VMD Tcl script that draws the C-alpha trace (Angstrom):
set ca {
  {96.24 121.63 108.74}
  {92.80 123.14 109.31}
  {89.67 121.49 107.91}
  {88.99 124.23 105.35}
  {92.53 123.97 104.04}
  {92.50 120.23 103.45}
  {92.92 119.39 99.80}
  {94.13 115.97 98.72}
  {96.67 117.36 96.29}
  {98.04 119.98 98.69}
  {100.46 117.68 100.50}
  {101.97 119.04 103.68}
  {105.75 118.40 103.70}
  {105.96 118.93 107.46}
  {103.45 116.16 108.27}
  {104.43 114.28 105.12}
  {100.76 113.72 104.32}
  {98.45 114.21 101.36}
  {95.25 114.62 103.38}
  {91.67 113.92 102.45}
  {88.68 115.89 103.78}
  {87.44 114.43 107.06}
  {85.05 111.52 106.78}
  {83.34 109.35 109.32}
  {85.80 107.32 111.33}
  {85.02 103.91 112.69}
  {85.59 103.44 116.42}
  {85.99 99.69 116.10}
  {89.45 98.23 115.75}
  {89.67 96.36 112.47}
  {91.54 93.07 112.58}
  {94.51 92.85 110.21}
  {95.25 89.14 109.76}
  {98.83 88.05 109.22}
  {99.36 85.03 106.99}
  {102.82 84.24 105.69}
  {105.06 86.49 107.76}
  {105.15 87.79 111.35}
  {104.03 91.31 110.41}
  {101.41 92.48 107.93}
  {101.54 96.04 106.56}
  {98.52 97.58 104.89}
  {99.90 100.48 102.88}
  {97.42 103.09 101.69}
  {98.87 104.96 98.77}
  {97.97 106.47 95.41}
  {100.04 106.58 92.21}
  {99.84 110.40 92.16}
  {100.67 110.95 95.85}
  {103.86 113.04 95.99}
  {104.41 112.21 99.68}
  {104.29 108.49 98.77}
  {107.01 109.11 96.18}
  {108.85 110.79 99.03}
  {108.94 107.58 101.13}
  {110.23 105.32 98.37}
  {113.79 105.51 99.81}
  {112.62 104.41 103.26}
  {110.35 101.63 101.97}
  {113.00 100.25 99.66}
  {115.48 100.07 102.53}
  {112.90 98.48 104.84}
  {112.26 95.75 102.25}
  {115.99 95.10 101.91}
  {116.69 94.91 105.63}
  {113.48 93.37 107.02}
  {111.68 91.92 104.00}
  {111.80 88.44 105.55}
  {109.56 89.57 108.39}
  {106.69 91.42 106.72}
  {104.41 91.46 103.74}
  {102.85 94.61 102.30}
  {99.28 94.78 101.12}
  {99.12 97.75 98.73}
  {95.78 99.52 98.89}
  {94.73 102.38 96.64}
  {93.46 105.59 98.18}
  {91.74 107.46 95.35}
  {93.45 110.77 96.04}
  {91.85 112.69 93.17}
  {88.31 111.59 92.24}
  {87.84 114.60 89.96}
  {88.10 118.40 89.97}
  {84.62 119.08 91.37}
  {85.97 120.52 94.63}
  {87.65 123.82 95.39}
  {89.61 124.05 98.61}
  {92.98 124.70 100.16}
  {94.19 126.97 97.38}
  {93.94 124.25 94.72}
  {90.95 124.41 92.42}
  {92.47 123.47 89.07}
  {95.40 121.35 87.81}
  {97.77 124.27 87.23}
  {97.63 125.05 90.97}
  {99.41 121.75 91.66}
  {102.47 122.44 89.47}
  {104.34 124.77 91.84}
  {103.34 122.70 94.85}
  {104.88 119.57 93.33}
  {108.11 121.43 92.57}
  {108.28 122.39 96.25}
  {107.58 118.81 97.33}
  {110.41 117.62 95.09}
  {112.91 119.87 96.85}
  {111.62 118.90 100.29}
  {111.75 115.13 99.72}
  {114.88 115.33 97.54}
  {113.13 113.13 94.98}
  {112.82 114.13 91.31}
  {109.40 115.57 90.43}
  {108.51 117.85 87.52}
  {105.25 119.59 88.39}
  {104.80 120.82 84.83}
  {102.70 117.76 84.00}
  {99.85 119.75 85.57}
  {100.43 122.51 83.01}
  {101.15 120.37 79.95}
  {98.97 117.26 80.25}
  {97.02 117.41 83.53}
  {95.25 114.43 85.05}
  {91.50 114.68 85.57}
  {91.53 111.89 88.18}
  {93.78 109.36 89.92}
  {91.07 106.70 89.75}
  {92.16 105.17 86.40}
  {95.70 104.51 87.70}
  {94.33 103.18 91.01}
  {92.02 100.77 89.18}
  {94.84 99.74 86.83}
  {96.94 98.95 89.90}
  {94.18 96.66 91.24}
  {93.97 94.97 87.82}
  {97.74 94.46 87.89}
  {97.48 92.85 91.34}
  {95.04 90.32 89.85}
  {97.93 89.12 87.65}
  {100.92 89.41 89.98}
  {101.42 91.28 93.23}
  {105.17 91.59 92.59}
  {104.73 92.91 89.06}
  {102.04 95.29 90.33}
  {104.52 96.94 92.71}
  {106.96 97.39 89.82}
  {104.10 98.65 87.64}
  {103.23 101.39 90.15}
  {106.87 102.40 90.31}
  {106.94 102.78 86.51}
  {103.67 104.74 86.55}
  {105.21 107.14 89.05}
  {108.40 107.56 87.06}
  {106.31 108.34 83.97}
  {104.29 110.88 85.93}
  {107.00 112.58 87.99}
  {109.87 112.53 85.49}
  {108.36 112.09 82.02}
  {105.31 114.31 82.69}
  {102.99 111.61 81.36}
  {99.30 111.73 82.19}
  {98.84 108.32 83.85}
  {95.05 108.64 83.71}
  {95.35 107.91 79.97}
  {95.17 104.30 78.87}
  {98.12 104.49 76.46}
  {100.44 105.53 79.31}
  {99.02 102.89 81.65}
  {99.47 100.24 78.93}
  {103.05 101.31 78.26}
  {103.91 101.03 81.97}
  {102.23 97.63 82.15}
  {104.27 96.37 79.23}
  {107.53 97.48 80.84}
  {106.46 95.75 84.08}
  {105.97 92.49 82.21}
  {102.20 92.43 82.66}
  {99.74 90.99 80.12}
  {98.32 94.24 78.72}
  {95.18 92.80 77.04}
  {94.37 90.94 80.28}
  {94.91 94.14 82.27}
  {92.35 95.89 80.06}
  {89.93 92.95 80.31}
  {90.26 92.88 84.11}
  {89.68 96.62 84.46}
  {85.92 96.35 85.20}
  {86.42 93.74 87.91}
  {89.28 95.82 89.28}
  {86.86 98.72 89.83}
  {85.13 96.58 92.45}
  {88.46 95.78 94.12}
  {89.28 99.49 94.17}
  {85.92 100.22 95.81}
  {86.77 97.58 98.43}
  {90.01 99.47 99.13}
  {88.08 102.72 99.55}
  {85.58 101.04 101.88}
  {88.31 99.44 104.01}
  {90.08 102.79 104.12}
  {86.99 104.38 105.65}
  {86.74 101.55 108.19}
  {90.40 101.96 109.15}
  {90.03 105.74 109.33}
  {92.47 106.58 106.53}
  {92.75 110.36 106.28}
  {95.69 110.74 103.98}
  {98.61 109.16 102.20}
  {100.95 107.53 102.84}
  {99.43 105.63 105.77}
  {100.92 102.33 106.91}
  {99.02 100.05 109.28}
  {101.27 97.41 110.85}
  {99.96 94.39 112.75}
  {101.43 91.20 114.24}
  {99.93 87.78 114.86}
  {98.32 88.96 118.13}
  {96.72 91.83 116.19}
  {98.73 94.42 118.06}
  {98.68 97.38 115.70}
  {100.76 100.46 115.02}
  {100.20 103.15 112.42}
  {102.79 105.33 110.71}
  {101.24 108.41 109.12}
  {102.95 110.39 106.41}
  {106.52 110.62 105.23}
  {108.85 109.90 108.13}
  {112.57 109.15 108.53}
  {113.59 105.51 108.09}
  {113.79 104.92 111.86}
  {110.03 105.47 112.25}
  {109.22 102.52 109.99}
  {111.98 100.33 111.42}
  {110.96 101.05 115.01}
  {107.30 100.28 114.34}
  {108.25 96.93 112.83}
  {110.59 96.08 115.72}
  {107.96 97.05 118.29}
  {105.61 94.46 116.80}
  {108.27 91.81 116.16}
  {111.33 92.43 118.36}
  {113.03 89.25 117.09}
  {113.52 90.81 113.65}
  {117.17 91.26 112.69}
  {118.22 93.67 109.98}
  {119.77 91.93 107.01}
  {122.54 94.21 105.85}
  {122.61 94.64 102.10}
  {125.57 92.87 100.52}
  {127.14 95.78 98.71}
  {129.67 93.97 96.52}
  {130.19 97.10 94.43}
  {128.62 100.47 93.70}
  {126.26 98.89 91.15}
  {125.01 95.99 93.27}
  {121.80 97.70 94.37}
  {120.73 98.18 90.74}
  {120.34 94.40 90.46}
  {117.49 94.71 92.96}
  {116.12 98.14 92.08}
  {116.71 98.93 88.39}
  {116.15 102.68 88.89}
  {117.31 104.81 91.80}
  {117.27 108.48 92.69}
  {120.30 109.76 94.66}
  {118.13 110.04 97.80}
  {117.20 106.36 97.50}
  {120.82 105.34 96.98}
  {121.82 107.45 99.98}
  {119.18 106.08 102.38}
  {119.87 102.47 101.40}
  {123.64 102.86 101.80}
  {123.37 105.15 104.86}
  {125.39 107.94 103.26}
  {124.74 111.62 102.57}
  {122.74 112.52 99.47}
  {125.63 114.60 98.11}
  {127.95 111.61 98.47}
  {125.43 109.45 96.63}
  {125.27 112.01 93.83}
  {129.06 111.91 93.42}
  {129.12 108.08 93.28}
  {126.24 107.86 90.82}
  {127.59 110.62 88.62}
  {130.96 108.89 88.44}
  {129.28 105.62 87.41}
  {127.31 107.51 84.78}
  {130.42 109.24 83.43}
  {132.13 105.85 83.11}
  {129.21 104.58 81.05}
  {128.03 102.12 83.69}
  {124.67 103.78 84.32}
  {122.07 105.68 82.33}
  {120.64 108.90 83.70}
  {117.42 110.82 83.24}
  {117.67 114.42 84.39}
  {114.77 116.80 84.98}
  {114.66 120.26 86.50}
  {114.43 118.90 90.06}
  {116.88 116.03 90.03}
  {117.93 112.83 88.33}
  {117.08 109.16 88.16}
  {119.80 106.60 87.44}
  {119.24 103.21 85.87}
  {121.36 100.20 85.01}
  {122.32 99.85 81.36}
}
mol new
graphics top color blue
foreach p $ca { graphics top sphere $p radius 0.5 }
foreach p [lrange $ca 0 end-1] q [lrange $ca 1 end] { graphics top cylinder $p $q radius 0.2 }
display resetview
């Protein structure tokens, strides 16, 4: 992707990256301390990054199989500060709509790009800051909160820069909504720290995962990659790690861990073809065992 074509919302499916314009890169290697587990992952993402939505299947499987060996530090990237730039064929929100529909087909994850026509976001900063405020309450709930924000954005076409949509997602995630609002100003500073660390680490796009072990050996996985890329990076840093196979007691078992799943996620986790996953999920839905939300580019299934 040439420099003049880089636009943070014009994600490149081939590289699997939503790239930022080039900034100054630090030549010094930044230490990534591990604390509770053998491997630390710093994950640079953004609630509106379509490529990050594209790696949800791989990340969910990695947590299931190797969650005992790593912890993830979610850092916000600030993909869309505002609309004051004009580059790469995207100069206004409506330009993103078709691009997101294409990304949906490429990643086989449900995305409705029409949010950019119907209720476009003016920035991703509010959702990034809300995510930092959520982390102040609970890191686990914050991860669930970001998942809900993304479902609202990609499937419900909700503008997640608006407080009412952020608050609704926070409530579903079990967060204290008044506290989230009260923490918002302090969370702006935490978000700025993420942006500063991102510059130090040389983050150019999203998703970017920095992995480090106790000896501070580091590996980086850029963009949306097949599951093996994430697994191999982890194993290279901690060869003793053993995959914990998911105990699939029945077709619904995974929904006890992940309450909502797209067919691609179900397929990657169970190591089956996406079409096979669709058949299984559709059968469960027809029997009344699952709910389903269908949009123009796919479906999302949830436990009743």
